[in-house]
PDBQT receptor file of N, H, CA, C and O in Angstrom, charges set to zero:
ATOM      1  N   MET A   1      26.826  21.367   7.899  1.00  0.00    +0.000 N 
ATOM      2  CA  MET A   1      25.816  20.726   6.971  1.00  0.00    +0.000 C 
ATOM      3  C   MET A   1      25.922  21.734   5.735  1.00  0.00    +0.000 C 
ATOM      4  O   MET A   1      25.958  22.961   5.821  1.00  0.00    +0.000 OA
ATOM      5  N   ILE A   2      25.962  21.019   4.650  1.00  0.00    +0.000 N 
ATOM      6  H   ILE A   2      25.933  20.022   4.581  1.00  0.00    +0.000 HD
ATOM      7  CA  ILE A   2      26.118  21.844   3.411  1.00  0.00    +0.000 C 
ATOM      8  C   ILE A   2      25.108  21.167   2.383  1.00  0.00    +0.000 C 
ATOM      9  O   ILE A   2      25.072  19.940   2.299  1.00  0.00    +0.000 OA
ATOM     10  N   TRP A   3      24.384  21.880   1.695  1.00  0.00    +0.000 N 
ATOM     11  H   TRP A   3      24.413  22.877   1.764  1.00  0.00    +0.000 HD
ATOM     12  CA  TRP A   3      23.303  21.397   0.696  1.00  0.00    +0.000 C 
ATOM     13  C   TRP A   3      22.236  20.565   1.414  1.00  0.00    +0.000 C 
ATOM     14  O   TRP A   3      21.609  19.683   0.827  1.00  0.00    +0.000 OA
ATOM     15  N   GLY A   4      22.054  20.869   2.679  1.00  0.00    +0.000 N 
ATOM     16  H   GLY A   4      22.564  21.586   3.156  1.00  0.00    +0.000 HD
ATOM     17  CA  GLY A   4      21.092  20.103   3.495  1.00  0.00    +0.000 C 
ATOM     18  C   GLY A   4      21.418  18.783   3.893  1.00  0.00    +0.000 C 
ATOM     19  O   GLY A   4      20.576  18.016   4.360  1.00  0.00    +0.000 OA
ATOM     20  N   GLN A   5      22.854  18.431   3.693  1.00  0.00    +0.000 N 
ATOM     21  H   GLN A   5      23.538  19.055   3.314  1.00  0.00    +0.000 HD
ATOM     22  CA  GLN A   5      23.335  17.141   4.144  1.00  0.00    +0.000 C 
ATOM     23  C   GLN A   5      24.487  17.281   4.901  1.00  0.00    +0.000 C 
ATOM     24  O   GLN A   5      25.290  18.194   4.705  1.00  0.00    +0.000 OA
ATOM     25  N   TYR A   6      24.640  16.291   5.895  1.00  0.00    +0.000 N 
ATOM     26  H   TYR A   6      23.988  15.549   6.054  1.00  0.00    +0.000 HD
ATOM     27  CA  TYR A   6      25.881  16.308   6.694  1.00  0.00    +0.000 C 
ATOM     28  C   TYR A   6      27.112  15.721   5.967  1.00  0.00    +0.000 C 
ATOM     29  O   TYR A   6      27.009  14.758   5.207  1.00  0.00    +0.000 OA
ATOM     30  N   LEU A   7      28.228  16.314   6.221  1.00  0.00    +0.000 N 
ATOM     31  H   LEU A   7      28.312  17.097   6.838  1.00  0.00    +0.000 HD
ATOM     32  CA  LEU A   7      29.480  15.788   5.492  1.00  0.00    +0.000 C 
ATOM     33  C   LEU A   7      30.265  15.022   6.456  1.00  0.00    +0.000 C 
ATOM     34  O   LEU A   7      30.212  15.263   7.662  1.00  0.00    +0.000 OA
ATOM     35  N   ASP A   8      30.991  14.105   5.948  1.00  0.00    +0.000 N 
ATOM     36  H   ASP A   8      31.033  13.909   4.968  1.00  0.00    +0.000 HD
ATOM     37  CA  ASP A   8      31.831  13.315   6.832  1.00  0.00    +0.000 C 
ATOM     38  C   ASP A   8      33.074  14.203   7.075  1.00  0.00    +0.000 C 
ATOM     39  O   ASP A   8      33.773  14.579   6.135  1.00  0.00    +0.000 OA
ATOM     40  N   PRO A   9      33.320  14.514   8.310  1.00  0.00    +0.000 N 
ATOM     41  CA  PRO A   9      34.522  15.498   8.643  1.00  0.00    +0.000 C 
ATOM     42  C   PRO A   9      35.794  15.020   8.178  1.00  0.00    +0.000 C 
ATOM     43  O   PRO A   9      36.573  15.876   7.758  1.00  0.00    +0.000 OA
ATOM     44  N   SER A  10      36.184  13.721   8.171  1.00  0.00    +0.000 N 
ATOM     45  H   SER A  10      35.551  13.026   8.513  1.00  0.00    +0.000 HD
ATOM     46  CA  SER A  10      37.385  13.228   7.678  1.00  0.00    +0.000 C 
ATOM     47  C   SER A  10      37.599  13.464   6.137  1.00  0.00    +0.000 C 
ATOM     48  O   SER A  10      38.675  13.875   5.701  1.00  0.00    +0.000 OA
ATOM     49  N   ASN A  11      36.528  13.184   5.346  1.00  0.00    +0.000 N 
ATOM     50  H   ASN A  11      35.654  12.850   5.701  1.00  0.00    +0.000 HD
ATOM     51  CA  ASN A  11      36.678  13.369   3.897  1.00  0.00    +0.000 C 
ATOM     52  C   ASN A  11      36.761  14.990   3.607  1.00  0.00    +0.000 C 
ATOM     53  O   ASN A  11      37.526  15.468   2.770  1.00  0.00    +0.000 OA
ATOM     54  N   PHE A  12      35.979  15.660   4.314  1.00  0.00    +0.000 N 
ATOM     55  H   PHE A  12      35.357  15.271   4.993  1.00  0.00    +0.000 HD
ATOM     56  CA  PHE A  12      36.004  17.118   4.078  1.00  0.00    +0.000 C 
ATOM     57  C   PHE A  12      37.379  17.622   4.328  1.00  0.00    +0.000 C 
ATOM     58  O   PHE A  12      37.932  18.324   3.481  1.00  0.00    +0.000 OA
ATOM     59  N   ARG A  13      37.999  17.281   5.517  1.00  0.00    +0.000 N 
ATOM     60  H   ARG A  13      37.550  16.711   6.205  1.00  0.00    +0.000 HD
ATOM     61  CA  ARG A  13      39.315  17.763   5.925  1.00  0.00    +0.000 C 
ATOM     62  C   ARG A  13      40.325  17.277   4.871  1.00  0.00    +0.000 C 
ATOM     63  O   ARG A  13      41.166  18.071   4.449  1.00  0.00    +0.000 OA
ATOM     64  N   ARG A  14      40.278  16.003   4.426  1.00  0.00    +0.000 N 
ATOM     65  H   ARG A  14      39.595  15.358   4.769  1.00  0.00    +0.000 HD
ATOM     66  CA  ARG A  14      41.267  15.476   3.514  1.00  0.00    +0.000 C 
ATOM     67  C   ARG A  14      41.064  16.307   2.241  1.00  0.00    +0.000 C 
ATOM     68  O   ARG A  14      42.095  16.772   1.756  1.00  0.00    +0.000 OA
ATOM     69  N   ASN A  15      40.052  16.539   1.699  1.00  0.00    +0.000 N 
ATOM     70  H   ASN A  15      39.214  16.161   2.093  1.00  0.00    +0.000 HD
ATOM     71  CA  ASN A  15      39.696  17.291   0.434  1.00  0.00    +0.000 C 
ATOM     72  C   ASN A  15      40.255  18.699   0.493  1.00  0.00    +0.000 C 
ATOM     73  O   ASN A  15      40.854  19.183  -0.468  1.00  0.00    +0.000 OA
ATOM     74  N   VAL A  16      40.045  19.380   1.678  1.00  0.00    +0.000 N 
ATOM     75  H   VAL A  16      39.558  18.987   2.458  1.00  0.00    +0.000 HD
ATOM     76  CA  VAL A  16      40.413  20.836   1.820  1.00  0.00    +0.000 C 
ATOM     77  C   VAL A  16      41.947  20.794   1.965  1.00  0.00    +0.000 C 
ATOM     78  O   VAL A  16      42.601  21.598   1.300  1.00  0.00    +0.000 OA
ATOM     79  N   LEU A  17      42.525  19.991   2.714  1.00  0.00    +0.000 N 
ATOM     80  H   LEU A  17      41.994  19.339   3.254  1.00  0.00    +0.000 HD
ATOM     81  CA  LEU A  17      44.018  20.042   2.911  1.00  0.00    +0.000 C 
ATOM     82  C   LEU A  17      44.788  19.536   1.676  1.00  0.00    +0.000 C 
ATOM     83  O   LEU A  17      45.950  19.918   1.541  1.00  0.00    +0.000 OA
ATOM     84  N   LYS A  18      44.262  18.737   0.795  1.00  0.00    +0.000 N 
ATOM     85  H   LYS A  18      43.317  18.427   0.904  1.00  0.00    +0.000 HD
ATOM     86  CA  LYS A  18      45.035  18.298  -0.337  1.00  0.00    +0.000 C 
ATOM     87  C   LYS A  18      44.937  19.295  -1.543  1.00  0.00    +0.000 C 
ATOM     88  O   LYS A  18      45.679  19.173  -2.518  1.00  0.00    +0.000 OA
ATOM     89  N   THR A  19      44.063  20.215  -1.453  1.00  0.00    +0.000 N 
ATOM     90  H   THR A  19      43.460  20.314  -0.661  1.00  0.00    +0.000 HD
ATOM     91  CA  THR A  19      43.960  21.280  -2.534  1.00  0.00    +0.000 C 
ATOM     92  C   THR A  19      44.965  22.361  -2.194  1.00  0.00    +0.000 C 
ATOM     93  O   THR A  19      44.766  23.128  -1.252  1.00  0.00    +0.000 OA
ATOM     94  N   VAL A  20      46.049  22.425  -2.962  1.00  0.00    +0.000 N 
ATOM     95  H   VAL A  20      46.211  21.802  -3.728  1.00  0.00    +0.000 HD
ATOM     96  CA  VAL A  20      47.121  23.326  -2.731  1.00  0.00    +0.000 C 
ATOM     97  C   VAL A  20      46.579  24.701  -2.780  1.00  0.00    +0.000 C 
ATOM     98  O   VAL A  20      45.878  25.066  -3.724  1.00  0.00    +0.000 OA
ATOM     99  N   GLY A  21      46.925  25.578  -1.655  1.00  0.00    +0.000 N 
ATOM    100  H   GLY A  21      47.494  25.281  -0.888  1.00  0.00    +0.000 HD
ATOM    101  CA  GLY A  21      46.586  26.897  -1.586  1.00  0.00    +0.000 C 
ATOM    102  C   GLY A  21      45.216  27.197  -1.015  1.00  0.00    +0.000 C 
ATOM    103  O   GLY A  21      44.905  28.377  -0.857  1.00  0.00    +0.000 OA
ATOM    104  N   PHE A  22      44.336  26.193  -0.678  1.00  0.00    +0.000 N 
ATOM    105  H   PHE A  22      44.588  25.234  -0.805  1.00  0.00    +0.000 HD
ATOM    106  CA  PHE A  22      43.024  26.345  -0.209  1.00  0.00    +0.000 C 
ATOM    107  C   PHE A  22      43.044  26.916   1.134  1.00  0.00    +0.000 C 
ATOM    108  O   PHE A  22      42.343  27.890   1.407  1.00  0.00    +0.000 OA
ATOM    109  N   VAL A  23      43.850  26.332   2.026  1.00  0.00    +0.000 N 
ATOM    110  H   VAL A  23      44.420  25.541   1.804  1.00  0.00    +0.000 HD
ATOM    111  CA  VAL A  23      44.034  26.715   3.353  1.00  0.00    +0.000 C 
ATOM    112  C   VAL A  23      45.510  26.795   3.690  1.00  0.00    +0.000 C 
ATOM    113  O   VAL A  23      46.277  26.107   3.016  1.00  0.00    +0.000 OA
ATOM    114  N   GLN A  24      45.969  27.528   4.617  1.00  0.00    +0.000 N 
ATOM    115  H   GLN A  24      45.346  28.086   5.165  1.00  0.00    +0.000 HD
ATOM    116  CA  GLN A  24      47.372  27.546   5.107  1.00  0.00    +0.000 C 
ATOM    117  C   GLN A  24      47.394  27.381   6.619  1.00  0.00    +0.000 C 
ATOM    118  O   GLN A  24      46.679  28.059   7.357  1.00  0.00    +0.000 OA
ATOM    119  N   PRO A  25      48.223  26.476   7.042  1.00  0.00    +0.000 N 
ATOM    120  CA  PRO A  25      48.380  26.241   8.548  1.00  0.00    +0.000 C 
ATOM    121  C   PRO A  25      48.909  27.523   9.233  1.00  0.00    +0.000 C 
ATOM    122  O   PRO A  25      49.791  28.189   8.691  1.00  0.00    +0.000 OA
ATOM    123  N   THR A  26      48.361  27.877  10.448  1.00  0.00    +0.000 N 
ATOM    124  H   THR A  26      47.645  27.336  10.888  1.00  0.00    +0.000 HD
ATOM    125  CA  THR A  26      48.845  29.074  11.067  1.00  0.00    +0.000 C 
ATOM    126  C   THR A  26      50.033  28.647  12.003  1.00  0.00    +0.000 C 
ATOM    127  O   THR A  26      50.846  29.484  12.396  1.00  0.00    +0.000 OA
ATOM    128  N   GLY A  27      50.113  27.277  12.359  1.00  0.00    +0.000 N 
ATOM    129  H   GLY A  27      49.453  26.597  12.040  1.00  0.00    +0.000 HD
ATOM    130  CA  GLY A  27      51.167  26.793  13.175  1.00  0.00    +0.000 C 
ATOM    131  C   GLY A  27      50.645  26.888  14.682  1.00  0.00    +0.000 C 
ATOM    132  O   GLY A  27      51.390  26.599  15.618  1.00  0.00    +0.000 OA
ATOM    133  N   GLU A  28      49.387  27.289  14.858  1.00  0.00    +0.000 N 
ATOM    134  H   GLU A  28      48.782  27.524  14.097  1.00  0.00    +0.000 HD
ATOM    135  CA  GLU A  28      48.807  27.403  16.183  1.00  0.00    +0.000 C 
ATOM    136  C   GLU A  28      47.860  26.163  16.366  1.00  0.00    +0.000 C 
ATOM    137  O   GLU A  28      47.438  25.529  15.400  1.00  0.00    +0.000 OA
ATOM    138  N   GLN A  29      47.569  25.876  17.603  1.00  0.00    +0.000 N 
ATOM    139  H   GLN A  29      47.912  26.391  18.389  1.00  0.00    +0.000 HD
ATOM    140  CA  GLN A  29      46.480  24.890  17.907  1.00  0.00    +0.000 C 
ATOM    141  C   GLN A  29      45.524  25.417  18.837  1.00  0.00    +0.000 C 
ATOM    142  O   GLN A  29      45.871  26.302  19.619  1.00  0.00    +0.000 OA
ATOM    143  N   ARG A  30      44.275  24.932  18.833  1.00  0.00    +0.000 N 
ATOM    144  H   ARG A  30      43.993  24.213  18.197  1.00  0.00    +0.000 HD
ATOM    145  CA  ARG A  30      43.121  25.278  19.759  1.00  0.00    +0.000 C 
ATOM    146  C   ARG A  30      43.250  24.205  20.826  1.00  0.00    +0.000 C 
ATOM    147  O   ARG A  30      43.218  23.038  20.437  1.00  0.00    +0.000 OA
ATOM    148  N   LEU A  31      43.384  24.440  22.053  1.00  0.00    +0.000 N 
ATOM    149  H   LEU A  31      43.410  25.388  22.369  1.00  0.00    +0.000 HD
ATOM    150  CA  LEU A  31      43.398  23.484  23.106  1.00  0.00    +0.000 C 
ATOM    151  C   LEU A  31      42.034  23.253  23.702  1.00  0.00    +0.000 C 
ATOM    152  O   LEU A  31      41.600  24.070  24.514  1.00  0.00    +0.000 OA
ATOM    153  N   PRO A  32      41.314  22.175  23.349  1.00  0.00    +0.000 N 
ATOM    154  CA  PRO A  32      40.033  21.963  23.908  1.00  0.00    +0.000 C 
ATOM    155  C   PRO A  32      40.233  21.448  25.391  1.00  0.00    +0.000 C 
ATOM    156  O   PRO A  32      41.308  21.028  25.819  1.00  0.00    +0.000 OA
ATOM    157  N   PRO A  33      39.099  21.529  26.095  1.00  0.00    +0.000 N 
ATOM    158  CA  PRO A  33      39.122  20.933  27.444  1.00  0.00    +0.000 C 
ATOM    159  C   PRO A  33      39.610  19.548  27.556  1.00  0.00    +0.000 C 
ATOM    160  O   PRO A  33      40.338  19.237  28.499  1.00  0.00    +0.000 OA
ATOM    161  N   THR A  34      39.262  18.703  26.665  1.00  0.00    +0.000 N 
ATOM    162  H   THR A  34      38.671  18.955  25.899  1.00  0.00    +0.000 HD
ATOM    163  CA  THR A  34      39.583  17.280  26.569  1.00  0.00    +0.000 C 
ATOM    164  C   THR A  34      39.879  16.963  25.139  1.00  0.00    +0.000 C 
ATOM    165  O   THR A  34      39.398  17.620  24.215  1.00  0.00    +0.000 OA
ATOM    166  N   GLY A  35      40.658  15.973  24.977  1.00  0.00    +0.000 N 
ATOM    167  H   GLY A  35      41.049  15.440  25.727  1.00  0.00    +0.000 HD
ATOM    168  CA  GLY A  35      40.930  15.465  23.572  1.00  0.00    +0.000 C 
ATOM    169  C   GLY A  35      42.131  16.007  22.962  1.00  0.00    +0.000 C 
ATOM    170  O   GLY A  35      42.931  16.665  23.626  1.00  0.00    +0.000 OA
ATOM    171  N   ARG A  36      42.284  15.774  21.796  1.00  0.00    +0.000 N 
ATOM    172  H   ARG A  36      41.633  15.239  21.257  1.00  0.00    +0.000 HD
ATOM    173  CA  ARG A  36      43.521  16.260  20.966  1.00  0.00    +0.000 C 
ATOM    174  C   ARG A  36      43.386  17.701  20.503  1.00  0.00    +0.000 C 
ATOM    175  O   ARG A  36      42.322  18.125  20.054  1.00  0.00    +0.000 OA
ATOM    176  N   PRO A  37      44.435  18.416  20.613  1.00  0.00    +0.000 N 
ATOM    177  CA  PRO A  37      44.297  19.805  20.120  1.00  0.00    +0.000 C 
ATOM    178  C   PRO A  37      44.037  19.925  18.614  1.00  0.00    +0.000 C 
ATOM    179  O   PRO A  37      44.476  19.068  17.847  1.00  0.00    +0.000 OA
ATOM    180  N   ALA A  38      43.333  20.969  18.182  1.00  0.00    +0.000 N 
ATOM    181  H   ALA A  38      42.976  21.665  18.805  1.00  0.00    +0.000 HD
ATOM    182  CA  ALA A  38      43.058  21.097  16.819  1.00  0.00    +0.000 C 
ATOM    183  C   ALA A  38      43.928  21.988  16.170  1.00  0.00    +0.000 C 
ATOM    184  O   ALA A  38      44.173  23.084  16.674  1.00  0.00    +0.000 OA
ATOM    185  N   SER A  39      44.487  21.583  14.960  1.00  0.00    +0.000 N 
ATOM    186  H   SER A  39      44.288  20.692  14.550  1.00  0.00    +0.000 HD
ATOM    187  CA  SER A  39      45.388  22.646  14.253  1.00  0.00    +0.000 C 
ATOM    188  C   SER A  39      44.565  23.674  13.565  1.00  0.00    +0.000 C 
ATOM    189  O   SER A  39      43.494  23.342  13.056  1.00  0.00    +0.000 OA
ATOM    190  N   LEU A  40      45.001  24.933  13.515  1.00  0.00    +0.000 N 
ATOM    191  H   LEU A  40      45.870  25.204  13.928  1.00  0.00    +0.000 HD
ATOM    192  CA  LEU A  40      44.215  25.973  13.030  1.00  0.00    +0.000 C 
ATOM    193  C   LEU A  40      44.840  26.475  11.588  1.00  0.00    +0.000 C 
ATOM    194  O   LEU A  40      46.044  26.462  11.334  1.00  0.00    +0.000 OA
ATOM    195  N   TYR A  41      43.922  26.870  10.793  1.00  0.00    +0.000 N 
ATOM    196  H   TYR A  41      42.943  26.880  10.999  1.00  0.00    +0.000 HD
ATOM    197  CA  TYR A  41      44.310  27.159   9.468  1.00  0.00    +0.000 C 
ATOM    198  C   TYR A  41      43.775  28.595   9.076  1.00  0.00    +0.000 C 
ATOM    199  O   TYR A  41      42.868  29.086   9.748  1.00  0.00    +0.000 OA
ATOM    200  N   ARG A  42      44.257  29.202   8.123  1.00  0.00    +0.000 N 
ATOM    201  H   ARG A  42      44.993  28.803   7.577  1.00  0.00    +0.000 HD
ATOM    202  CA  ARG A  42      43.633  30.434   7.554  1.00  0.00    +0.000 C 
ATOM    203  C   ARG A  42      43.381  30.206   6.061  1.00  0.00    +0.000 C 
ATOM    204  O   ARG A  42      43.907  29.283   5.438  1.00  0.00    +0.000 OA
ATOM    205  N   ARG A  43      42.515  31.133   5.508  1.00  0.00    +0.000 N 
ATOM    206  H   ARG A  43      42.088  31.882   6.014  1.00  0.00    +0.000 HD
ATOM    207  CA  ARG A  43      42.140  30.996   4.162  1.00  0.00    +0.000 C 
ATOM    208  C   ARG A  43      43.453  31.147   3.218  1.00  0.00    +0.000 C 
ATOM    209  O   ARG A  43      44.302  31.984   3.524  1.00  0.00    +0.000 OA
ATOM    210  N   GLY A  44      43.599  30.407   2.177  1.00  0.00    +0.000 N 
ATOM    211  H   GLY A  44      42.909  29.727   1.928  1.00  0.00    +0.000 HD
ATOM    212  CA  GLY A  44      44.682  30.482   1.307  1.00  0.00    +0.000 C 
ATOM    213  C   GLY A  44      44.332  31.350  -0.035  1.00  0.00    +0.000 C 
ATOM    214  O   GLY A  44      43.298  32.018  -0.059  1.00  0.00    +0.000 OA
ATOM    215  N   ASP A  45      45.122  31.322  -1.020  1.00  0.00    +0.000 N 
ATOM    216  H   ASP A  45      45.962  30.779  -1.000  1.00  0.00    +0.000 HD
ATOM    217  CA  ASP A  45      44.812  32.021  -2.269  1.00  0.00    +0.000 C 
ATOM    218  C   ASP A  45      43.804  31.412  -3.191  1.00  0.00    +0.000 C 
ATOM    219  O   ASP A  45      43.138  32.115  -3.951  1.00  0.00    +0.000 OA
ATOM    220  N   ALA A  46      43.683  30.078  -3.129  1.00  0.00    +0.000 N 
ATOM    221  H   ALA A  46      44.224  29.508  -2.512  1.00  0.00    +0.000 HD
ATOM    222  CA  ALA A  46      42.809  29.195  -3.977  1.00  0.00    +0.000 C 
ATOM    223  C   ALA A  46      41.392  29.511  -3.729  1.00  0.00    +0.000 C 
ATOM    224  O   ALA A  46      40.996  29.663  -2.574  1.00  0.00    +0.000 OA
ATOM    225  N   ILE A  47      40.616  29.617  -4.725  1.00  0.00    +0.000 N 
ATOM    226  H   ILE A  47      40.937  29.494  -5.663  1.00  0.00    +0.000 HD
ATOM    227  CA  ILE A  47      39.301  29.956  -4.597  1.00  0.00    +0.000 C 
ATOM    228  C   ILE A  47      38.345  28.682  -4.855  1.00  0.00    +0.000 C 
ATOM    229  O   ILE A  47      37.199  28.649  -4.406  1.00  0.00    +0.000 OA
ATOM    230  N   LEU A  48      38.878  27.690  -5.576  1.00  0.00    +0.000 N 
ATOM    231  H   LEU A  48      39.809  27.716  -5.941  1.00  0.00    +0.000 HD
ATOM    232  CA  LEU A  48      38.121  26.535  -5.865  1.00  0.00    +0.000 C 
ATOM    233  C   LEU A  48      38.699  25.302  -5.258  1.00  0.00    +0.000 C 
ATOM    234  O   LEU A  48      39.914  25.106  -5.278  1.00  0.00    +0.000 OA
ATOM    235  N   LEU A  49      37.849  24.460  -4.715  1.00  0.00    +0.000 N 
ATOM    236  H   LEU A  49      36.862  24.619  -4.698  1.00  0.00    +0.000 HD
ATOM    237  CA  LEU A  49      38.327  23.157  -4.152  1.00  0.00    +0.000 C 
ATOM    238  C   LEU A  49      38.367  22.184  -5.251  1.00  0.00    +0.000 C 
ATOM    239  O   LEU A  49      37.434  22.093  -6.050  1.00  0.00    +0.000 OA
ATOM    240  N   SER A  50      39.460  21.428  -5.315  1.00  0.00    +0.000 N 
ATOM    241  H   SER A  50      40.217  21.503  -4.666  1.00  0.00    +0.000 HD
ATOM    242  CA  SER A  50      39.740  20.584  -6.505  1.00  0.00    +0.000 C 
ATOM    243  C   SER A  50      40.200  19.245  -5.884  1.00  0.00    +0.000 C 
ATOM    244  O   SER A  50      41.225  19.217  -5.204  1.00  0.00    +0.000 OA
ATOM    245  N   PRO A  51      39.407  18.052  -6.122  1.00  0.00    +0.000 N 
ATOM    246  CA  PRO A  51      38.165  18.078  -6.855  1.00  0.00    +0.000 C 
ATOM    247  C   PRO A  51      37.005  18.561  -5.923  1.00  0.00    +0.000 C 
ATOM    248  O   PRO A  51      37.076  18.494  -4.696  1.00  0.00    +0.000 OA
ATOM    249  N   PRO A  52      36.019  19.013  -6.554  1.00  0.00    +0.000 N 
ATOM    250  CA  PRO A  52      34.910  19.655  -5.760  1.00  0.00    +0.000 C 
ATOM    251  C   PRO A  52      34.248  18.627  -4.979  1.00  0.00    +0.000 C 
ATOM    252  O   PRO A  52      34.280  17.438  -5.298  1.00  0.00    +0.000 OA
ATOM    253  N   LEU A  53      33.596  19.115  -3.870  1.00  0.00    +0.000 N 
ATOM    254  H   LEU A  53      33.570  20.081  -3.611  1.00  0.00    +0.000 HD
ATOM    255  CA  LEU A  53      32.793  18.140  -2.993  1.00  0.00    +0.000 C 
ATOM    256  C   LEU A  53      31.470  17.887  -3.868  1.00  0.00    +0.000 C 
ATOM    257  O   LEU A  53      30.883  18.785  -4.471  1.00  0.00    +0.000 OA
ATOM    258  N   MET A  54      31.119  16.656  -3.852  1.00  0.00    +0.000 N 
ATOM    259  H   MET A  54      31.596  15.927  -3.361  1.00  0.00    +0.000 HD
ATOM    260  CA  MET A  54      29.999  16.220  -4.688  1.00  0.00    +0.000 C 
ATOM    261  C   MET A  54      28.809  16.098  -3.647  1.00  0.00    +0.000 C 
ATOM    262  O   MET A  54      28.939  15.862  -2.446  1.00  0.00    +0.000 OA
ATOM    263  N   ARG A  55      27.645  16.299  -4.322  1.00  0.00    +0.000 N 
ATOM    264  H   ARG A  55      27.539  16.491  -5.298  1.00  0.00    +0.000 HD
ATOM    265  CA  ARG A  55      26.446  16.187  -3.439  1.00  0.00    +0.000 C 
ATOM    266  C   ARG A  55      26.204  14.589  -3.235  1.00  0.00    +0.000 C 
ATOM    267  O   ARG A  55      26.415  13.836  -4.186  1.00  0.00    +0.000 OA
ATOM    268  N   GLY A  56      25.822  14.155  -2.158  1.00  0.00    +0.000 N 
ATOM    269  H   GLY A  56      25.650  14.767  -1.386  1.00  0.00    +0.000 HD
ATOM    270  CA  GLY A  56      25.573  12.798  -1.818  1.00  0.00    +0.000 C 
ATOM    271  C   GLY A  56      24.359  12.175  -2.476  1.00  0.00    +0.000 C 
ATOM    272  O   GLY A  56      23.831  12.712  -3.450  1.00  0.00    +0.000 OA
ATOM    273  N   THR A  57      23.916  11.048  -1.951  1.00  0.00    +0.000 N 
ATOM    274  H   THR A  57      24.345  10.612  -1.160  1.00  0.00    +0.000 HD
ATOM    275  CA  THR A  57      22.837  10.318  -2.456  1.00  0.00    +0.000 C 
ATOM    276  C   THR A  57      21.534  10.734  -1.912  1.00  0.00    +0.000 C 
ATOM    277  O   THR A  57      20.517  10.131  -2.257  1.00  0.00    +0.000 OA
ATOM    278  N   GLY A  58      21.485  11.818  -1.004  1.00  0.00    +0.000 N 
ATOM    279  H   GLY A  58      22.311  12.307  -0.724  1.00  0.00    +0.000 HD
ATOM    280  CA  GLY A  58      20.235  12.164  -0.451  1.00  0.00    +0.000 C 
ATOM    281  C   GLY A  58      20.167  11.864   1.045  1.00  0.00    +0.000 C 
ATOM    282  O   GLY A  58      19.264  12.352   1.725  1.00  0.00    +0.000 OA
ATOM    283  N   ARG A  59      21.133  11.046   1.587  1.00  0.00    +0.000 N 
ATOM    284  H   ARG A  59      21.866  10.650   1.034  1.00  0.00    +0.000 HD
ATOM    285  CA  ARG A  59      21.006  10.684   3.002  1.00  0.00    +0.000 C 
ATOM    286  C   ARG A  59      21.394  11.929   3.848  1.00  0.00    +0.000 C 
ATOM    287  O   ARG A  59      22.262  12.725   3.491  1.00  0.00    +0.000 OA
ATOM    288  N   THR A  60      20.733  12.024   4.917  1.00  0.00    +0.000 N 
ATOM    289  H   THR A  60      20.028  11.376   5.207  1.00  0.00    +0.000 HD
ATOM    290  CA  THR A  60      20.931  13.309   5.856  1.00  0.00    +0.000 C 
ATOM    291  C   THR A  60      21.301  12.820   7.184  1.00  0.00    +0.000 C 
ATOM    292  O   THR A  60      21.187  13.601   8.129  1.00  0.00    +0.000 OA
ATOM    293  N   ALA A  61      21.725  11.643   7.379  1.00  0.00    +0.000 N 
ATOM    294  H   ALA A  61      21.818  11.009   6.612  1.00  0.00    +0.000 HD
ATOM    295  CA  ALA A  61      22.125  11.069   8.666  1.00  0.00    +0.000 C 
ATOM    296  C   ALA A  61      23.597  11.229   8.921  1.00  0.00    +0.000 C 
ATOM    297  O   ALA A  61      24.093  10.799   9.962  1.00  0.00    +0.000 OA
TER     298      ALA A  61
């Protein structure tokens, strides 16, 4: 939850991954008890997300 609103995980992941240098893959995965393994990342050199995440229309669901 950011700014009191829930973010769509797919859109958040897409914006973070397409910003060059924002995160860097570690090459490792977290293995959950069920489902697909999650790729792990570490912080990159970039300090700004581009384009920035915009606040929504006020929906909190």
